[in-house]
C-alpha positions in Angstrom: -27.9 -5.9 30.9 -26.6 -2.3 31.0 -27.1 0.1 28.1 -23.5 0.1 27.1 -23.4 -3.7 26.8 -26.6 -3.6 24.7 -25.1 -1.0 22.4 -22.0 -3.2 22.0 -23.9 -6.3 21.0 -26.1 -4.2 18.7 -23.0 -2.9 16.9 -21.5 -6.4 16.9 -24.4 -8.0 15.2 -24.8 -5.1 12.7 -21.1 -5.5 11.7 -21.3 -9.3 11.6 -24.5 -9.4 9.5 -23.5 -6.4 7.4 -26.7 -4.4 8.1 -24.8 -1.1 7.7 -23.1 -1.9 4.4 -23.2 1.8 3.3 -22.4 3.3 6.7 -20.5 6.6 6.4 -17.2 6.1 8.3 -16.4 9.8 7.9 -19.2 10.9 10.3 -20.5 10.1 13.7 -18.9 8.1 16.5 -15.3 7.0 15.8 -15.7 4.1 18.2 -18.7 2.8 16.3 -16.8 3.2 13.0 -13.9 1.2 14.4 -16.1 -1.6 15.6 -18.2 -1.8 12.5 -15.1 -2.2 10.4 -12.9 -4.1 12.9 -15.4 -6.8 14.0 -15.8 -8.5 10.6 -12.0 -7.9 9.9 -11.1 -9.6 13.2 -13.4 -12.5 12.6 -12.1 -12.8 9.0 -8.5 -13.0 10.3 -9.5 -15.2 13.2 -10.7 -17.8 10.7 -7.4 -17.4 8.7 -5.4 -18.0 11.9 -7.6 -21.0 12.8 -6.8 -22.4 9.3 -3.0 -22.1 10.0 -3.4 -24.0 13.3 -5.7 -26.7 11.9 -3.4 -27.2 8.9 -0.4 -27.6 11.2 -2.4 -30.0 13.5 -3.0 -32.5 10.6 0.4 -32.1 9.0 2.1 -32.7 12.3 0.6 -36.2 12.3 2.5 -37.1 9.1 6.1 -36.4 10.1 8.6 -33.9 11.4 9.9 -33.4 7.8 6.3 -32.6 6.7 6.1 -29.8 9.3 9.6 -28.5 8.3 8.5 -28.6 4.6 5.7 -26.2 5.4 8.1 -23.9 7.3 10.6 -23.8 4.4 7.9 -23.4 1.7 6.0 -20.7 3.5 9.2 -18.8 4.2 9.6 -18.6 0.4 5.9 -18.0 -0.5 5.8 -15.1 1.9 7.7 -13.3 -0.9 4.6 -13.8 -2.9 2.5 -12.6 0.0 4.6 -9.5 0.0 3.7 -8.7 -3.6 0.0 -9.6 -2.9 -0.1 -7.5 0.3 1.8 -4.6 -1.2 -0.6 -4.4 -4.1 -3.5 -4.8 -1.7 -2.2 -1.7 0.2 -2.3 0.3 -2.9 -5.7 -1.0 -3.8 -7.1 -0.3 -0.3 -5.6 3.2 -0.2 -6.9 4.2 -3.6 -10.3 2.7 -3.2 -10.8 4.1 0.3 -9.7 7.6 -0.8 -12.0 7.6 -3.8 -14.9 6.3 -1.7 -14.3 9.0 0.8 -14.5 11.5 -2.0 -17.7 9.7 -3.3 -16.0 9.1 -6.7 -17.1 5.5 -7.2 -16.2 5.2 -11.0 -12.6 6.0 -10.2 -12.7 3.5 -7.2 -13.8 0.8 -9.7 -11.1 1.7 -12.1 -8.4 1.4 -9.4 -9.8 -2.0 -8.3 -9.7 -3.3 -11.9 -6.1 -2.3 -12.4 -5.1 -4.1 -9.1 -6.7 -7.4 -10.4 -5.1 -7.2 -13.8 -1.6 -6.6 -12.3 -2.1 -9.4 -9.7 -3.1 -12.0 -12.3 0.1 -11.3 -14.4 2.4 -11.6 -11.3 0.7 -14.8 -10.1 1.0 -16.6 -13.5 4.7 -15.8 -13.7 5.5 -17.2 -10.2 3.2 -20.1 -10.6 5.2 -21.4 -13.5 8.4 -21.1 -11.4 6.8 -23.1 -8.6 5.6 -25.9 -10.8 9.0 -26.3 -12.6 11.5 -25.8 -9.8 9.9 -27.0 -6.5 12.8 -29.3 -5.6 15.4 -26.6 -6.3 13.5 -24.1 -4.1 13.6 -26.5 -1.1 17.2 -27.3 -1.7 18.1 -23.6 -1.8 16.4 -23.2 1.6 18.6 -25.9 3.1 16.2 -28.8 3.0 17.7 -32.3 3.4 17.3 -34.8 0.5 14.7 -36.9 2.3 12.7 -33.7 3.2 12.8 -32.6 -0.5 11.6 -36.0 -1.7 8.7 -36.1 0.8 7.7 -32.4 0.5 8.3 -31.1 -3.0 4.8 -31.8 -4.0 3.5 -29.5 -1.3 5.8 -26.7 -2.6 4.8 -27.4 -6.2 1.0 -27.2 -5.6 1.1 -24.2 -3.3 3.3 -22.0 -5.3 1.9 -23.3 -8.6 -1.6 -22.3 -7.5 -0.6 -19.0 -6.0 -3.1 -17.1 -8.2 -5.7 -18.0 -5.6 -3.6 -16.3 -2.9 -3.1 -13.2 -5.0 -6.7 -12.7 -5.9 -8.0 -13.5 -2.4 -5.8 -10.8 -1.0 -6.5 -8.2 -3.7 -10.3 -8.5 -4.0 -10.6 -8.5 -0.2 -8.5 -5.4 -0.1 -10.9 -3.8 -2.6 -13.9 -4.6 -0.4 -12.1 -3.4 2.8 -11.2 -0.1 1.1 -14.9 0.4 0.2 -15.9 -0.4 3.8 -17.6 -3.8 2.8 -15.7 -5.7 5.4 -18.3 -8.4 5.8 -17.7 -9.7 2.2 -14.0 -10.0 2.9 -14.9 -11.9 6.1 -17.2 -14.3 4.4 -14.7 -15.0 1.7 -12.0 -16.1 4.2 -14.5 -18.0 6.2 -15.5 -20.0 3.1 -11.9 -20.5 2.1 -10.6 -21.7 5.4 -13.8 -23.6 6.4 -13.4 -25.7 3.2 -9.7 -26.2 3.9 -10.4 -27.6 7.4 -12.9 -30.1 5.9 -10.6 -31.1 3.0 -7.3 -31.3 4.9 -7.9 -34.7 6.5 -9.4 -36.1 3.3 -6.4 -35.3 1.1 -3.7 -35.7 3.7 -4.8 -39.1 5.1 -7.1 -40.3 2.2 -10.7 -41.3 2.3 -12.6 -43.6 -0.1 -11.5 -42.9 -3.7 -9.2 -40.1 -2.5 -5.7 -41.4 -2.0 -3.5 -40.4 1.0 -1.3 -37.6 -0.3 0.6 -36.7 2.9 1.8 -33.1 3.2 1.0 -32.5 -0.5 -2.7 -33.1 0.4 -2.5 -30.0 2.6 -1.5 -27.9 -0.3 -4.3 -29.3 -2.5 -6.9 -28.7 0.2 -5.7 -25.1 0.7 -5.7 -24.3 -3.0 -9.2 -25.7 -3.5 -10.5 -23.8 -0.5 -9.0 -20.5 -1.6 -10.1 -21.1 -5.2 -13.7 -21.5 -4.1 -13.5 -18.3 -2.1 -12.1 -16.4 -5.1 -15.2 -17.5 -7.1 -17.4 -16.1 -4.4 -15.5 -12.8 -4.4 -15.8 -12.5 -8.1 -19.6 -13.1 -7.9 -20.0 -10.4 -5.3 -17.7 -8.0 -7.2 -19.7 -8.3 -10.4 -23.2 -9.1 -9.1 -23.4 -8.2 -5.4 -25.1 -5.2 -3.7 -21.9 -3.3 -3.0 -20.4 0.2 -3.4 -17.9 -1.3 -5.8 -19.7 -3.1 -8.5 -17.6 -4.0 -11.5 -18.5 -5.0 -15.1 -16.3 -7.0 -17.5 -15.9 -3.8 -19.5 -14.0 -2.3 -16.5 -11.2 -4.9 -16.8 -9.3 -2.8 -19.2 -5.8 -1.4 -18.8 -5.8 2.3 -17.8 -2.2 3.4 -17.8 -2.7 6.5 -15.6 -4.5 4.5 -12.9 -2.1 1.6 -13.2 0.9 3.9 -12.8 -0.7 5.5 -9.7 -1.5 2.1 -8.2 2.1 0.8 -8.8 3.6 4.0 -7.4 1.6 3.6 -4.1 2.0 -0.2 -4.1 5.8 0.0 -4.6 6.3 1.1 -1.1 4.0 -1.6 0.2 5.7 -4.3 -1.8 9.0 -3.0 -0.6 8.2 -3.0 3.1 6.9 -6.5 2.9 9.7 -7.8 0.7 12.1 -6.4 3.3 10.1 -8.1 6.1 9.6 -11.4 4.4 13.1 -11.7 3.0 14.3 -11.2 6.5 12.0 -14.1 7.5 13.7 -16.2 4.8 17.1 -15.4 6.3 15.9 -16.3 9.8 14.5 -19.6 8.5 17.8 -20.3 6.8 19.6 -19.7 10.1 17.1 -22.0 12.0 17.7 -24.8 9.5 21.3 -25.0 10.8 20.0 -26.4 14.1 18.2 -29.5 12.7 14.6 -30.5 11.9 13.4 -30.7 15.5 14.4 -27.1 16.2 13.0 -26.0 12.8 9.7 -27.8 13.5 9.4 -26.3 16.9 10.0 -22.8 15.5 7.5 -23.4 12.7 4.8 -24.6 15.1 5.3 -21.6 17.4 5.0 -19.2 14.5 1.7 -20.8 13.5 0.4 -20.4 17.0 1.6 -16.8 17.1 -0.3 -16.2 13.8 -3.4 -17.3 15.6 -3.4 -14.0 17.5 -1.4 -11.8 15.1 -3.9 -12.2 12.3 -7.0 -11.0 14.3 -4.9 -8.1 15.5 -4.0 -7.4 11.9 -7.8 -7.1 11.4 -7.7 -4.0 13.6 -4.8 -2.6 11.5 -6.9 -3.1 8.4 -9.7 -1.2 10.0 -7.4 1.7 10.8 -6.2 1.7 7.1 -9.8 2.1 5.8 -10.7 4.7 8.3 -7.6 6.8 7.6 -8.1 6.5 3.9 -11.7 7.4 3.8 -11.4 10.3 6.3 -8.5 11.8 4.4 -10.6 11.5 1.2 -13.4 13.4 3.1 -10.8 16.1 4.1 -10.9 15.2 7.8 -7.2 14.5 8.7 -7.8 15.0 12.5 -10.5 12.4 12.5 -8.2 10.1 10.6 -5.5 10.5 13.3 -7.9 10.0 16.2 -9.2 6.8 14.5 -5.7 5.4 14.2 -4.7 6.1 17.9 -8.0 4.6 19.2 -7.6 1.5 17.1 -4.0 1.1 18.3 -5.1 1.3 21.9 -7.8 -1.4 21.5 -5.2 -3.6 19.8 -2.8 -3.1 22.7 -5.5 -4.4 25.2 -6.1 -7.5 23.1 -2.4 -8.4 22.5 -1.3 -7.8 26.0 -3.9 -10.3 27.2 -2.8 -12.9 24.7 0.9 -12.4 25.7 0.2 -13.3 29.3 -1.6 -16.5 28.2 1.3 -17.5 26.0 3.8 -16.9 28.7 2.0 -19.3 31.1 0.7 -22.0 28.7 3.5 -22.1 26.0 4.3 -25.9 26.4 0.7 -26.9 26.5 0.1 -25.0 23.2 3.0 -26.6 21.4 2.1 -30.1 22.7 -1.1 -29.9 20.7 1.0 -30.4 17.6 4.0 -32.5 18.8 5.1 -34.6 21.7 8.8 -34.7 20.7 10.6 -33.1 23.7 13.1 -31.1 21.6 10.3 -29.7 19.4 8.2 -28.8 22.4 11.2 -27.1 24.2 12.2 -24.9 21.3 8.6 -24.2 20.2 7.7 -23.0 23.8 10.8 -21.0 24.1 10.1 -19.2 20.8 6.5 -18.6 21.8 7.5 -17.0 25.1 10.3 -14.8 23.8 8.5 -13.5 20.8 5.1 -12.8 22.5 6.9 -10.7 25.2 7.1 -7.9 22.6 3.3 -7.9 21.9 2.7 -4.7 23.9 4.8 -2.7 21.5 3.9 -4.6 18.4 0.2 -3.8 18.9 0.9 -0.2 18.2 3.4 -0.7 15.4 1.0 -3.0 13.6 -1.9 -0.5 13.6 0.2 2.6 12.9 2.1 1.1 10.0 -1.3 0.2 8.5 -2.5 3.7 9.1 0.5 5.0 7.1 -0.5 2.6 4.3 -4.1 3.6 4.4 -3.0 7.2 3.9 -1.0 6.1 0.8 2.3 6.8 2.6 3.8 3.4 2.0 7.4 4.7 1.9 7.6 5.5 5.6 6.9 1.9 6.8 9.3 0.7 4.1 12.2 2.7 5.6 11.2 1.6 9.1 11.2 -2.0 8.0 14.6 -1.6 6.4 16.0 -0.3 9.7 14.3 -2.9 11.9 14.8 -6.0 9.8 17.8 -5.6 7.6 20.0 -3.3 9.7 19.0 -4.9 13.1 17.2 -8.2 13.0 19.3 -10.2 10.5 22.7 -9.1 11.8 21.6 -9.6 15.4 20.2 -13.1 14.7 23.3 -14.2 12.8 25.8 -12.8 15.3 24.0 -14.2 18.4 22.8 -17.5 17.0 25.8 -18.6 15.0 28.8 -16.4 16.1 28.1 -16.3 19.8 26.6 -19.8 19.8 23.3 -18.8 21.4 21.5 -21.1 18.9 17.8 -20.6 18.4 17.5 -18.1 21.3 19.4 -15.6 19.3 16.8 -15.8 16.5 13.9 -15.5 18.9 15.4 -12.4 20.6 16.1 -10.8 17.2 12.4 -11.1 16.3 11.1 -9.7 19.6 13.6 -6.8 19.8 13.2 -5.8 16.1 9.4 -5.6 16.4 9.8 -3.4 19.5 12.1 -1.1 17.6 9.7 -0.9 14.7 6.8 0.1 17.0 8.8 2.8 18.6 9.8 4.3 15.2 6.2 4.1 14.0 4.9 6.0 17.0 7.6 8.8 16.7 7.1 9.3 13.0 3.3 9.0 13.0 3.1 11.9 15.6 4.8 14.2 13.1 1.8 14.0 10.8 3.3 14.3 7.4 1.2 11.3 6.2 -1.8 13.7 6.3 -0.6 15.6 3.2 -0.1 12.6 0.9 -2.0 13.1 -2.5 -3.3 10.0 -4.3 
């Protein structure tokens, strides 16, 4: 075994086992810093993407309506993801900057404000989900039989969204501090439990009744809730750079205002993106449950590779934030470009696999010919833009890690609202292209986003953001 391969495996196991918890990412090899952060983040997101695929595998055995219910519900709950991810961006940026400055008390204060704000938001939306689950599905265009079968799934998933919010936020805190292995273990625990509980609650076993698609939501919420308890234990009792006490969970208006100011752009960019996703799902619902199910399956398969690639983007955000805190903007920029290049290698390889094996991948979840056809078509067209999306994904996260959440917001506004939605509506419904119009809108808009990210990132104004 050559020396370079030995070094790679040495770094891999150091990252996986967390042997270098207090590694200084502002010094030494950039490549090593990327791998030490990215490996646990990629493995973390790989488990999350595996969860999505396994969840769909079991639910697809229930009915086409069950699959479509997941698609409609998740197109709505992505609005909650937008809030969670937006707040997470603010938390990661502030924590990473303070850690880069070696100001740990302020890093803890920023983390505490993120948790307090997240809990308030989750409780508000949880009440809406519990009380108005049927109305939410009806608003999304669900047929009456779909609503009757699937409203329990919507009720449990949105009602228990506090587990989603805290899972995102606390992991963002650990990532900002460079403790990526804790975030990885939290998601492994969450999704590992979900995989075990899914068949029990969906199909029933012993004293547990068969709950159908609602059982998938119960399993997911229990898995995430357990992971949140682990996160809280590590946050309050673990050996980490960010160690919180109950006395830290107090409102500090200055820190909260700063967090909300940074997070506003993050929330905005994801609300723009996810609301666009809601519109696309609404357009797809016009073509029937088979087409909607095929599209939903393809998106789950795509997430199987998008989420690990997102792990590289998270690594870039942490590296940019900590290096700007250490007054090393050039190192921050080099870290972002290197991470983007590694992401491009990965996603290009995956794109080729999807182009060749699209039907085989969709048939793992459904044998209905119309579902397979539209699922495979979606998979091929959307993955054709992976080459560009790899750069866009990392560079947008690099902006966020620098605290410049406004730039990706404007880029998303142009790509999604000014291009993607009008293009999808015009081609799918007005020109009569059907689902192909939606698939093309996704691939072309993501390509446009990547090009804009590259051009603006090169200008370097993000290096001057003050947090």
